C-alpha positions in Angstrom: 249.2 205.8 -113.8 247.6 207.6 -116.7 243.8 207.4 -117.5 242.6 208.4 -121.0 238.9 208.6 -121.7 237.6 209.0 -125.2 234.0 209.4 -126.5 233.4 208.4 -130.1 231.0 210.9 -131.8 229.9 212.5 -128.5 231.4 214.5 -125.6 232.0 212.6 -122.3 230.3 214.4 -119.4 232.2 215.4 -116.4 230.1 213.1 -114.2 230.9 210.1 -116.5 234.6 211.0 -116.5 234.7 211.2 -112.7 232.9 207.8 -112.5 235.5 206.2 -114.8 238.4 207.8 -113.0 237.1 206.6 -109.6 236.8 203.0 -110.9 240.2 203.2 -112.5 241.8 204.4 -109.3 240.1 201.5 -107.4 241.5 199.0 -109.9 245.0 200.6 -109.7 245.0 200.3 -105.9 244.4 196.6 -106.2 246.9 196.2 -109.0 249.6 198.8 -108.6 251.6 197.5 -111.6 249.1 199.2 -114.0 250.7 202.0 -116.0 247.9 203.1 -118.3 244.1 202.7 -118.6 242.2 203.7 -121.8 238.4 203.9 -122.0 236.8 204.3 -125.4 233.0 204.8 -125.2 230.7 204.4 -128.3 227.0 204.7 -129.0 226.4 201.6 -131.2 222.8 202.1 -132.6 221.2 205.3 -131.4 217.5 204.1 -131.1 217.9 200.7 -129.5 218.4 199.3 -126.0 221.8 198.0 -125.0 223.5 200.6 -127.3 226.3 201.9 -125.1 229.6 200.1 -125.7 232.7 200.5 -123.6 236.2 199.2 -124.5 238.8 199.4 -121.8 242.5 198.7 -122.3 244.9 198.3 -119.4 248.6 198.2 -120.0 250.8 196.3 -117.5 254.6 196.6 -118.0 256.2 193.3 -119.0 252.8 191.6 -119.3 251.3 193.4 -122.3 247.8 194.7 -122.5 244.4 193.4 -121.2 241.3 194.5 -123.2 237.6 194.1 -122.5 234.6 195.3 -124.6 231.1 195.2 -123.2 227.7 196.6 -124.3 225.0 197.7 -121.9 222.1 200.1 -121.4 224.3 202.8 -119.8 228.0 203.6 -120.0 228.4 203.2 -116.3 227.1 199.6 -116.5 229.3 198.8 -119.5 232.4 200.3 -117.7 231.6 198.2 -114.6 231.3 195.0 -116.7 234.6 195.8 -118.5 236.5 196.4 -115.3 235.2 193.1 -113.8 236.5 191.3 -116.9 239.8 193.1 -116.6 240.1 192.2 -113.0 239.6 188.5 -113.8 242.4 188.8 -116.5 244.7 190.5 -114.1 244.0 187.9 -111.5 245.0 185.2 -113.9 248.3 187.1 -114.6 248.9 187.3 -110.9 248.3 183.6 -110.4 250.8 182.7 -113.1 253.7 184.2 -111.2 
């Protein structure tokens, strides 16, 4: 499984990258069919609360891609919210089979 992390207009810290990789590994253990996870992090409006946006895309072979976008006070919180949404989407795919 490949994990790609991209920060738009800022550099992603090593600590944040480790956090995202840890969460991605946990998701991949639950759903081993995942091939690729992409996390795009953006600061929406610099001087406001709830200005960290995370968009996570998960590619599952033969099922397409699952995407979630969430905004929160911190990138970690936004990533957690996205991964929860992705898990629900993957659960629905699993139920269809």
